[in-house]
N, C-alpha and C positions, 0 to 999 in steps of 0.2 A: 340504561334505556337508550335505544338507538334514536337517530333523528326521526325515522318514520313513526316509531312508537310515540315519540314525544309529540309530533304533529298531530297524530290521531287522538291522543289522550287530551292534550291541552286545547285543541281547537274545539272539542265538544265541551270540555269544562268551562272555557270562557263563553261559548255560545249559550250554555245553560245559565250561567251567572248572569249575563246580560238579559237573557229571557226572563228570569225571575225579576231582576231590577225593573225592567220595563213594565211587566204585568203588575207589579206592586205599585209602581208610580201611576200607572193608568187606573188602577183600582182606587188609589187614593184620590183621584180626580184631578189630574193635571189639566188645567183649563186655558192657561196662557198660550198664545200662539207660539212663542219661542220654546216653551217647554214641550209643547206638542211636537214641534219640528225636531227638537233634540231627541225626544223618545222615539220618533220615527226613524231618525238616523241610527240610534242605538239598536232598534228592532232590526233594521236592515243589516247592520254590522253583525248582529247575532246570527241572522240567517246566512250571511256570507261565511262566517266561521263555521256553521253547520255544513254548508256546501263544501268547504275545505276538508272538514272531517270525513264526509261521505266520499269525496274524491280521493283523499289519502288512503282511506280504508280499502276502496276498490282498487286503487293502484298498487299499493304496497302489500296488502294482505290477500285480496281476492284476484289480483291480476285481471281486473275488468271482467270477472266471470260471475254471472248471476248464480250459476249453479254453486259456486264456491260460497257466495254470500248465503244462499239458501241452507246449505249444509252447515255452515258455521252458526247460523241462527238456530238451526235444529239442535246442534250439539250444545250450544249455550243454554237453550231452553231445557234440554234434558238434564244438564248439570245443575241448573238452579231450580227447576220445577219438577223433575222426575219424569218428564215425557218429552220426546222429540217433536218439535213443531216448527218446521222450517218456513212455513207460510207466514210466520210473523214478519219476515222480511218485506212482505207486501204492506204491512202496516207502517213500516219505515218509509216505503216509497210514497204511501199516501201522506204521511207526515210531511215529507219533502214537498209534495204537491200543494198541500193545504197551506203550508207556510209560504210558499212561493206566491200562491194566489193572494194571501193576506198582505204580503209585502207590496205586491203589485196594486192591490186595492188602496192601500194607504197613499200611494203616490199617484195613482191614475184616476181615482174616483172623485166625482165633483163634491164639493163641500156645500151644505151639509149632506150627509148621506141619509138615505131614506130608512124608514123603520125595518123593511125587509133586509136591506144591506147590513144594518146593525145586528139583526138577529142572526144572519149568516156569519157575520164576523165573529159574534159571540159563540156560536156553535163551533166554528173553526178553532177559535182559541181554546174552547173547552177540550176539543180533541187533542190539540197540541199539548195542553197541560197534562191530559191523561196519558198520552204516549211518553212524555217527558218523565212523568211520575214513574211509569214502569221501567223506563230506561235507567233511571238512577236509583230507584228504591228496590225494585225487584231483582235487577240485574247487577247492581254495584253494592259497595259496602263503604263504611267509614263516613268521612265528611261529605261524600256525594249523596249519601242518604238524607243529610240535612237539607240539601237543595231540593231533593225529592219530597221532603216533608213540606217545604215551602210551596212546591208545586201543588201538592195535595190541598193545602189550605187555600191557595188561589183558586183551584179548580172548585172547591166546595163554595167559596165565595162567589165566583162567577155563576155557578149553577143556581144558587139562591137569587142572585141578581137577575139572571135570565128568567127564572120562574116568576119572580115578582113583577118583571117588566112585561112578560107575556100575558099575565093576567089582567094588565091594564090596557092591552091592545084591543 
């Protein structure tokens, strides 16, 4: 495995590992300010690792070409799903944007956040979990699917939590 392959593979693996750890800890109900701060730092570190993954993939694999990323997405989708769908790359871009907004919100928003902000954050996290699930369950194999299974469980729990919360609003 070349250095570029190693950076691309392990930056996303570590990002998703931290992603699952933070989501699980938040689901479990971390309430102490120090724990919340620690989880916010981990969440930000996870996002930075994801940015490293995207930058490394665009630099080493796609040579900063959107068309190359589009075609690679289409080819991978065809290989795994039986049909070419390059537009899936836009879901990855949205994933990056939603995660960036989520990280910005945890550091820039006033405390406590409003009900609307909580609902938006919850919807954003559900989207992140859904895309993470697809990235590691549908398109990967082996132990990465275990992480994807955890994402699936967390997505289901968040959906239930969101639904029950929205009924009380």
